[in-house]
N, C-alpha and C positions, 0 to 999 in steps of 0.2 A: 431330350431337348428342353423340356420344361424345367428340369433341374438347373440347366445352364442359365435360363432366364431368371430363375429364383436367385441363384448365386449372384448374377449380374445386378439384379435389383438391390439385393442386400448390400453388396459391395458399394454400389452407388450411394445408397442411404448412409452407410457408415462414413464414407468420405465427405459427404455434404453436411451431415449432422454433427460429426465429431468436433469440428472446429467451433461450432456454436456452443457445445457443452464444455469447452475448455475452461479451466478454472481461472478466473480473473478477467478483467476488462482489457480491451485492446489498448495499444499505446496512444498517447495524446496526439492530436493533430497539430499542424504547424501554427494554428491560430489559437490553440487552447492557452488560456492565461490562468494563473493562480488567482482565485477570488480574494485572497487575503492580502497579497503584496503586489499583484498586478504583473508579475514577471511571466514571460512566455515559458511554458513548461517543457516543451519538446527538446530544447537544447541541453537540458539537464537530465538526460535519460537515466543516469546512475542514481538520481534522487527522486524520481517521479513517485508520487503517492496519489491514490485515487479513492474517492468515496463513490460507491455505486448505489443508486436508489432503486427501489422496487419498480418504479415506473420506467426504468431503463436509462434514466439520466445518469451521466457520469460527470463528476467534478474533479478536475486534475489540479495537483499542487506541485510546487517545486521542492518539496521536502516534507517529512513527517511533522515538523514543528508547525507549519502552517496548516497542515491537515487537522491536527488536534486543536489548533486555535479555532478553525471552522467548526469542527465537531462539537466543541464545548460552547459554541455561540451560534447554534443553528438559527435561532430567531433573528439574529443580526444579518447573517449571510444568505439565508434561504428562508425568508419569512413564511410561516405556515407549515414548515417541515418539522417532523418529529424524529427522534432517534429510531422509532419503530418503522419509519419509511426507508431506512437504510438496509440494503441487502448485502453489502460487503464493504470492508475497509481494507485497502491494500497499500503496501509500501514496498520499495525496492530494497532488498536485502543487500547489505554492503559488500560482502565477499563474492556472492554469486551474481550480483546485479540482476537478479530475477525478481519479478513482482510476486509478492507473497501476501497471504492474509496477515493483517497486523496482529492478530491473536497468536500467530505462530512464531513470532520473533520477540526478542527483548530489545529495549532501546537504551542506548547509553547517551547521557546528556553531559554537556560541559567538557567534552574531549577536545584534543588538539586537531581533530579532523573537522574541517569546515565544509559546509554545504554552499549552495549558490548564494545564500543570503547571510553567510557567516556561521555563527553558532547554530548547530543543528542536532537533532536527535538522530543517532545513527542506529539503524535497524540491523540486528545481528541474530542469526538463527542459532539456537542452542544456548542454554544457560552458561555452560563452561566457556564457550567461545566468547560470549558477551562479557563475562567476568575477566577473561584474559584481555580482551580489547580494552575494557575499562582501565586495567592496570597499565597496559602498554601505551595507551594514548591519554593518560592523565585525566580519565573521565571522573566526573564528580558524582553522578548518580546512575542507578540502574532502575529501569522502569519496565512495566508490563501492561499491555492493554487486554482487557477481558471482554471487549465488545461493547462495554458501557462506559468505562473510565480508564484513565491512565494512572497507574499506581506505582509509587516509588517502593522499591524493594531494598532490603539491606543486603550488602554483599555477602556471598557465601551462605545464603539462607537455605 
């Protein structure tokens, strides 16, 4: 009998704690706006990007371009915040439309694929896929985020 209770308790804990441990923040709410351009974010689910802070705050963006504008200008958009206050940077990967850590994807800039605000950095998982996307969509540059900065890479590096 006590084994049943133990299994029941463990199962309950697993089902209630697992969602909290899921990788990445929840989707934006209907009222979340991009702090860079002012657009509502939720209608552009295929482009959502997020910066999550260690204090639990989440800032949503309508695409990676605005996310990196914010990230590179923290003093302007979130006075007093430092890069060390950030616990995660997430972008929506183009093909899967899943939110992923920005460090796990490559970004293609200057392509013929437009985001909600026009020109956008397109997040692609995998170097080969990113280079193929760059060629197929007339991309101009390939970039990678290392958690601190966005760096341009040369093609076929």
